[in-house]
C-alpha positions in Angstrom: 8.7 9.0 -14.6 8.0 5.5 -15.5 9.1 1.9 -13.7 12.3 4.8 -13.9 12.3 3.1 -9.7 12.0 -1.0 -10.3 15.1 -0.9 -13.0 17.7 -2.8 -10.2 20.3 -4.4 -12.4 23.6 -4.4 -10.6 23.9 -7.1 -8.1 24.0 -6.8 -4.7 27.2 -8.0 -3.8 27.4 -6.3 0.2 26.9 -8.1 3.1 25.1 -5.8 6.1 21.9 -5.0 5.5 21.2 -1.3 7.4 18.3 -1.4 8.9 14.7 0.1 7.1 14.3 4.2 8.5 11.4 3.9 11.5 10.7 7.0 13.8 8.7 10.0 14.9 9.1 12.6 12.5 9.6 10.7 9.7 8.3 11.0 6.4 8.1 10.2 2.6 6.5 12.4 -0.4 5.4 10.1 -2.7 4.0 11.1 -6.7 1.0 9.3 -7.8 0.7 8.5 -10.7 -1.9 6.8 -13.4 -1.9 6.3 -17.7 -4.9 4.2 -19.1 -3.9 2.7 -22.4 -7.8 1.9 -22.7 -9.2 5.8 -22.7 -5.8 7.3 -22.9 -6.1 9.2 -19.9 -3.4 10.3 -17.2 -3.5 11.2 -13.1 -1.3 12.0 -10.7 -0.5 13.4 -7.4 1.2 13.7 -4.6 0.7 12.2 -1.0 3.0 12.9 2.5 3.1 9.5 4.2 4.0 10.3 8.4 5.1 8.0 10.8 3.2 10.0 13.5 3.4 7.4 16.7 4.4 4.4 18.4 2.9 1.7 19.9 3.5 -1.2 22.2 1.7 -4.6 20.5 0.8 -7.4 22.5 3.6 -9.8 21.5 6.1 -7.1 22.8 6.9 -5.0 19.8 7.2 -1.7 19.7 5.8 -0.6 16.2 5.6 2.9 14.3 2.3 3.7 12.5 2.7 5.3 9.2 -0.4 7.2 8.5 -2.5 7.4 6.0 -2.7 3.7 5.6 -1.4 2.7 1.8 -1.8 -1.0 1.2 1.6 -1.3 0.2 3.3 0.6 2.8 0.6 -0.8 5.6 0.0 1.2 8.4 1.0 -0.4 11.8 5.6 -1.4 11.2 8.5 -2.5 13.0 11.4 -3.1 11.0 15.3 -5.3 11.9 17.9 -6.4 10.1 16.6 -8.6 8.3 13.4 -7.1 6.4 10.3 -4.9 7.2 7.5 -6.4 9.4 3.0 -5.4 10.1 1.2 -6.2 13.1 -2.5 -7.5 11.7 -4.5 -6.9 14.0 -7.8 -8.5 12.3 -5.8 -11.6 13.3 -4.1 -9.9 15.9 -0.2 -12.0 14.4 2.5 -9.6 13.2 3.8 -10.7 9.2 7.2 -11.1 7.8 6.4 -7.8 4.9 9.8 -7.5 2.9 13.0 -10.0 4.4 16.3 -8.2 2.5 18.2 -11.4 2.8 16.2 -14.5 0.4 17.0 -15.7 -2.5 15.8 -13.3 -5.9 12.9 -15.4 -8.4 8.9 -15.2 -9.0 6.0 -17.1 -9.8 7.1 -18.5 -12.5 9.7 -20.5 -10.7 8.1 -23.1 -8.7 11.0 -23.4 -6.4 11.5 -19.5 -5.1 11.6 -18.6 -2.5 9.4 -16.1 -1.1 7.2 -15.0 1.9 2.9 -15.7 2.6 1.0 -12.8 3.8 -2.1 -12.4 4.6 -4.1 -10.4 1.9 -6.0 -8.1 3.5 -8.4 -7.0 0.9 -10.3 -9.7 1.3 -13.2 -10.7 3.0 -11.6 -10.1 6.4 -14.3 -13.6 8.0 -11.9 -15.5 4.9 -7.9 -16.3 7.0 -7.1 -18.7 5.1 -6.5 -16.5 2.1 -2.8 -15.2 1.1 -0.3 -14.3 -1.9 3.2 -14.8 -1.7 6.2 -12.0 -1.9 9.1 -12.8 -4.0 11.7 -10.9 -4.1 11.9 -9.2 -7.4 15.0 -7.7 -7.8 17.8 -6.9 -5.9 20.8 -4.3 -6.7 22.0 -0.6 -6.0 20.1 2.4 -7.2 21.2 6.5 -7.0 18.0 7.9 -4.5 18.7 11.8 -3.9 22.5 11.9 -5.0 24.0 8.9 -2.8 24.3 5.1 -3.9 21.6 2.5 -2.5 20.4 -0.6 -2.7 16.9 -0.9 -3.6 15.4 -4.4 -3.4 11.8 -4.7 -6.0 9.0 -7.1 -4.2 6.7 -8.7 -6.7 3.4 -10.0 -5.1 1.7 -13.1 -6.5 -2.0 -12.4 -5.6 -2.9 -15.4 -8.4 -4.9 -12.4 -10.7 -4.5 -11.1 -13.8 -2.5 -8.0 -12.6 0.9 -7.3 -11.3 1.7 -5.7 -8.1 5.3 -4.3 -7.0 6.9 -2.7 -4.2 10.6 -0.7 -4.0 11.4 0.4 -0.4 15.0 1.1 -0.1 16.6 -0.2 3.7 18.8 3.3 3.4 15.6 5.6 2.3 12.5 2.9 2.7 9.7 3.5 0.7 10.6 4.0 -3.0 8.0 3.1 -5.1 4.5 0.5 -6.5 3.6 -0.3 -9.4 0.4 -2.2 -10.6 0.3 -3.2 -14.4 -3.4 -4.3 -15.1 -5.2 -5.3 -18.4 -6.2 -1.7 -19.5 -4.0 1.3 -17.2 -1.4 0.8 -15.7 -1.0 2.7 -11.6 2.6 3.6 -10.6 3.8 5.5 -7.1 7.6 6.8 -7.0 9.0 8.7 -3.9 10.2 12.2 -4.4 11.7 13.2 -1.1 11.8 12.1 2.7 12.5 13.0 6.0 14.2 10.5 8.7 15.8 11.6 11.9 15.7 15.4 10.4 17.4 15.1 7.8 15.4 15.9 4.4 16.2 15.1 1.6 14.9 15.6 -3.0 11.8 17.7 -3.2 9.4 17.8 -0.2 5.5 18.7 -0.9 4.9 22.3 0.4 3.4 23.2 3.3 0.2 24.5 2.4 -0.5 21.8 -0.3 0.8 18.9 2.2 -2.0 16.8 3.5 -3.7 18.1 6.6 -6.1 16.6 9.1 -9.4 16.5 7.2 -12.3 18.8 8.3 -15.4 15.9 7.2 -15.4 12.6 6.9 -15.1 11.7 3.4 -15.7 9.0 1.0 -14.2 9.6 -2.7 -14.6 8.3 -6.0 -13.3 4.6 -6.6 -10.6 4.2 -9.0 -10.8 2.9 -11.6 -14.1 2.9 -12.0 -15.3 0.9 -14.1 -12.9 -1.4 -13.4 -12.2 -5.5 -13.8 -11.1 -7.0 -10.9 -9.8 -4.8 -8.7 -10.1 -1.1 -7.8 -8.9 1.3 -4.9 -10.9 3.3 -2.2 -9.9 5.9 -0.4 -11.4 7.6 2.6 -11.2 10.6 4.8 -11.9 10.5 8.6 -11.0 13.9 10.6 -11.2 11.9 13.9 -10.4 8.3 15.8 -13.2 7.0 15.0 -14.8 3.1 14.5 -14.9 2.6 10.4 -16.1 0.6 8.5 -16.9 0.1 4.8 -18.9 -2.4 2.9 -20.3 -3.7 -0.4 -23.8 -3.7 -1.3 -25.1 -5.4 -5.0 -28.5 -3.6 -6.5 -30.8 -5.8 -3.4 -29.1 -5.2 -1.3 -27.6 -7.3 -0.4 -23.7 -7.3 1.9 -21.2 -8.7 -1.2 -18.5 -8.6 2.1 -17.7 -6.0 4.6 -14.0 -4.5 4.0 -13.0 -2.4 7.1 -14.3 -2.5 10.1 -12.0 -1.0 13.0 -10.6 2.1 15.0 -8.7 4.2 12.9 -7.4 7.5 13.6 -7.4 11.3 11.8 -5.8 11.1 7.7 -6.7 9.2 4.3 -6.5 5.2 4.2 -6.4 3.4 1.1 -8.5 0.0 0.7 -8.4 -1.6 -3.0 -11.7 -4.2 -3.2 -11.4 -7.1 -5.3 -14.6 -8.2 -7.4 -13.1 -11.6 -9.1 -15.7 -13.7 -7.7 -18.5 -11.1 -8.8 -20.0 -11.4 -11.8 -19.5 -7.9 -13.9 -22.3 -5.6 -12.7 -23.2 -2.1 -10.8 -21.9 -2.5 -7.3 -22.2 0.1 -4.3 -19.9 0.6 -0.9 -20.8 2.8 1.6 -18.7 4.0 4.4 -20.3 5.1 7.7 -17.8 7.0 11.0 -19.4 7.9 13.6 -22.7 9.2 12.7 -21.8 9.7 9.0 -23.2 7.3 6.8 -22.6 8.4 2.5 -22.3 5.9 0.1 -21.0 4.9 -3.7 -22.1 3.4 -6.8 -18.9 1.6 -8.8 -18.8 -1.0 -12.4 -17.8 -4.4 -11.9 -17.1 -4.9 -15.9 -15.8 -7.7 -16.9 
């Protein structure tokens, strides 16, 4: 199943652009898998992403909230015939995340067209730090028995790791790839519900991610890591959440999260590329709940 969803061979020749499917009640069942080259292990899980509400932002546009939040897919988004946008609540502005009609290229070609967007997995006080998003491939692929347009984007973060996100203007989120120096991290769509119509394999309600009954801070993955790792957490109700990183002397290294969160499970990436190897601690505060866990950065 690895790589299957990002391989696009045929060039796209159409002239019309479908709008990314955003509607309250839509859902995407995404299977996550990971492979460790060095340790030979693997794991997989399925998460259901739902559009739970819509809201009007200060810029006058209506956005849709996706729960749980996930870095690559974002959580406050809107779409039109140009592409998919997300609303950056930290900087109170909109970013064009995925543009349909742009040249295919990569960071290997200096003149390639790209989109610049805020790199949210960083020190949130540094608003000058951006990623570049290139269109990697644009073609047709068979999804749920339908030959549809599929576009893969490459995230140039300036790090050794490679990030790819694949979407379909008709079906929405298709999958992700992350290639690191010692592991691969992939996800792919297995089912979805769009405007009340179901496609593919949907996660049974008994296994589907439901409202968390308590706040949980999960162990980061991978651990040890170099230089990035994913920290996930769950909150059972709307809470003000902060997630901070500390060194062994108790000094704060970075604040990853400081905002209101609705119920659900969330994912945030910590980038330790500017730090030295060693043990670090990450903590969550949500309402009256506080918890700290340990992680290791090995370079």
